[in-house]
C-alpha positions, 0 to 999 in steps of 0.5 A: 442495480448492475455493476456498471451503474454502480461504478458510474455512480461512484465515479460521478460522486467522487468527481463532484466531491474532488473535482479540480479546484475543489477545496478537498484536494490540493494540486501540486505543480510537478514542472521543472520550470517556473512560469517565468522560465527559472528553474525550481529548487531540487526536491527534498531527498529522504534521508536513510531510505533503506532504513525506513523501508526496512522498518516498514517491511520487516516488523509485519513480515516477522509478525506474520511469520510468528503467527504462521508458526503458532498456527501451524503448531496449534493445528499439529497439536490438535491433529488437524494438520500433520506434515508428511515427510513424503511430500518433499520428494 
């Protein structure tokens, strides 16, 4: 079975499962006006978005840096990788 047929099969299955009007998917109305011409209320805004972004980004980045430093020290300890000072030139 080639890739094209597999993609077609997967797309047909997903469309049948989540087709418009299906109970598996919820649709939202993203328009600004109601059907009667009135304005919809403003969407709720996130409070403290920068703090939330930092809480999502910084811990995995710090964890990755920690694992990278531990792996580099392990490789250097077992003489699998020794950084050369000549590479900086």
